[in-house]
N, C-alpha and C positions, 0 to 999 in steps of 0.2 A: 607707104613711101619708103624707098630705099635711100640710104645715105650714099651720096656720090663717093666712089672710090672703094666701097666695100661690097663684096659679093653677098648674096643672101646667106651663105654658109658663114662667112666672116662676121657679118652683122649678128647672126644668131649666137655665135660663140661669144662675141663681145657682150651682147646684152644679157645673156644668161649668166656670164661670169660677173658682170657688174651687179646685177640684181642679187645674185647669191652672196657676194661680198657685203653688199649693203645690208641685206636682211640678216646675215650671220652676225655682222658687227652690231646691229641694233639689238638682236636677241641676247647676245653676250653682254652688252651694256646694260640691258634691262635686268638681267639676272644679277650682275655684279651690284648694281644700285640697290636692288631689292634686298639682297642678302647681307651685303657688307657696307653699303653706302659709298663704295668706291666707284669711280668712273673707269672706263677702259684705259684712259690715259694714266690715271693714278696707278692702276694695277701694273701697267707697263713699266713705269718708272720704278715702282717698288720692287717688282720682280728683277729688273736689271740690277738695281742697287744691291738687292739681297744676295745676288750671285757674285758681286764684286768683292775683291779683297777688302776686309774691314768695313764692308758696306758703303764704300765711297768710290766715286769716280770723278775725274775732271769733267767739267761741263761739255767740252768738245768731244770727249769719249762717249758720254751719255747721248749726245746728239747723234753721233755716228751709229751707235748700236741701235737706238730707237728709230733712226731714219728721219729725224725731225730737224727743222730749222732752229737756229739759236733763239729766235724770238718766241717761237712756240714753246720751247723748253723753259725759257725764263718765265713766261706767263704761268705755265703749269707748276713750276717750282714755287712761285709766289703763292698760288692757291694752296698747294700742299704744305708749304711752310706755315701758313696761317692756321692750318689744322693740326700742326705738330707732327706731320708724317715724315718730313725731311728737314734738313738743315743745309744752309750754305756755309762753307768754311773756306777761308782764304788759304791758298797754298802758294808759297813763294810770293814774289812781288806782284804778279799779275794774274795768277791762276785762281780758280775757284773750284772747290769740290762740292758735289751734291752728296749728302750723307743720309742714309736711312736712320731714323730714330727708333727707339724701342717701341713707341706707339705705332710707327709705320710698319715695323716688322710684325707686331701683333695683329694689325689690320690685315696685312698680307696673309699671315698664317690662318686667320679666320676665313679669309676669302678663298683660299686655294682649293679646299675640298669641293665646295659648291661649283666653283668655276671649272674645275677639272671634270666634274660630273656633267656639266652643261656642254662643255666642248666635246666630250665623248658622245653625249646624246644627240647633239645637233650635227656633228661632223664625223667623228671617227667611226661610230657604230653604223653609219649609213653606207660605208664603203667596205669592200672586201680588202684583205691585206694587199693583194696585187693592185687594186684600184688606188689604195692609199699610197703605195709606192709610186705609181704612175702620176698621181696627182702631185705628190711632193716633187718629183722630177720635173714635171711641167711647170709648176709654180717656181721652182728654183731657176729654171731657164729664163723665165720672164723677170724674176727678181734680179738675176745677174745682169741682164740687159739694162734694167732700171738703175741699178747701182753704177754701172759703167757710164750711163748717160749723166748721172748726178755727179760723178767724179770729174767728168770732162767739162762740166758747166762752170 
């Protein structure tokens, strides 16, 4: 059965992309959980905060960088705060910072080597340097369009 509006070529490209992203996400999540006990969402938040000045960002900035909705970030920070990985700190009269803790930084530092090896094994090493560049360019084109759609919504 073909989906109305998509050619066989378009449908193939969509399905293989969707399946690749889902399987890659699952495999990365499994590796992170097994080695460090972190979820992919935990890792994302910790990585972003670790690269921020003083390990802190306003929540709206963290949402923007992670590409998440405010409610998703708040639920994630609640889970991570209960495990001592991050803190919420007031800034000014209405703002809130997310801050990586020493425990969060230690968890990230423990997870990085295995995560990097798995990303390399499952993704990077399967492509030639030229394929990797083309893939990044293609993904960036799609990502730019998604971000533009999100900004206009």
